[in-house]
Legacy VTK file of the C-alpha trace (Angstrom):
# vtk DataFile Version 3.0
C-alpha trace
ASCII
DATASET POLYDATA
POINTS 77 float
-7.956 -19.159 -19.169
-4.868 -16.989 -18.726
-4.490 -14.794 -15.658
-4.973 -11.072 -16.162
-4.248 -8.392 -13.560
-4.704 -4.617 -13.737
-2.460 -2.145 -11.918
-2.608 1.637 -11.700
0.760 3.397 -11.574
-0.516 6.911 -12.254
1.503 9.443 -10.296
4.348 7.007 -9.573
8.005 7.561 -10.395
9.595 5.354 -13.044
11.411 3.152 -10.531
8.320 2.699 -8.329
6.213 1.749 -11.362
8.796 -0.818 -12.509
8.936 -2.352 -9.014
5.128 -2.522 -8.930
5.033 -4.264 -12.331
7.761 -6.691 -11.255
5.943 -7.620 -8.039
2.689 -8.076 -9.957
3.973 -10.087 -12.927
6.408 -12.368 -11.069
3.832 -14.701 -9.484
1.737 -14.992 -12.662
1.983 -18.112 -14.820
3.698 -17.899 -18.189
1.415 -15.985 -20.559
-0.300 -14.138 -17.715
-1.043 -10.526 -18.543
-0.673 -7.306 -16.609
-2.609 -4.273 -17.818
-0.852 -1.123 -16.590
-2.534 2.278 -16.405
-0.024 5.153 -16.461
-0.106 8.910 -16.944
3.569 9.408 -17.835
5.180 8.508 -21.148
8.607 8.203 -19.455
7.168 5.593 -17.085
5.760 3.736 -20.090
9.215 3.764 -21.734
10.812 2.328 -18.572
8.116 -0.338 -18.274
8.770 -1.328 -21.893
12.521 -1.646 -21.138
11.803 -3.718 -18.028
9.567 -6.071 -20.022
12.253 -6.615 -22.663
15.039 -7.176 -20.104
12.840 -9.547 -18.107
11.953 -11.741 -21.078
8.334 -10.598 -21.099
6.286 -9.518 -24.127
5.281 -5.894 -24.554
1.891 -6.550 -26.121
1.164 -2.907 -26.852
-0.123 0.333 -25.514
-2.862 2.748 -26.343
-3.590 6.308 -25.360
-6.626 6.820 -23.182
-8.544 9.840 -21.997
-6.875 12.611 -20.021
-3.299 11.791 -21.057
-3.332 8.232 -19.743
-1.814 5.156 -21.329
-2.993 1.568 -21.045
-0.176 -0.904 -21.589
-0.236 -4.687 -21.795
2.652 -6.885 -20.663
2.610 -10.698 -20.962
4.766 -12.777 -18.663
7.505 -14.724 -20.393
8.620 -18.305 -19.773
LINES 1 78
77 0 1 2 3 4 5 6 7 8 9 10 11 12 13 14 15 16 17 18 19 20 21 22 23 24 25 26 27 28 29 30 31 32 33 34 35 36 37 38 39 40 41 42 43 44 45 46 47 48 49 50 51 52 53 54 55 56 57 58 59 60 61 62 63 64 65 66 67 68 69 70 71 72 73 74 75 76
């Protein structure tokens, strides 16, 4: 079974959200997944860029209730 972690970055700045994702995904094994809950589309865009630069997989996002986004990032090799 692959590790899966959820983090909530609602209300965070872009840089704080990226740091939080980095600290969460780094110790996971390859293929581990982080589900990120955000309320800012600019934060989502920065998280997507971080995932690509870090060699991770942006597995998608979906809009939730109240202007939130749920994003899935899988740790790369």
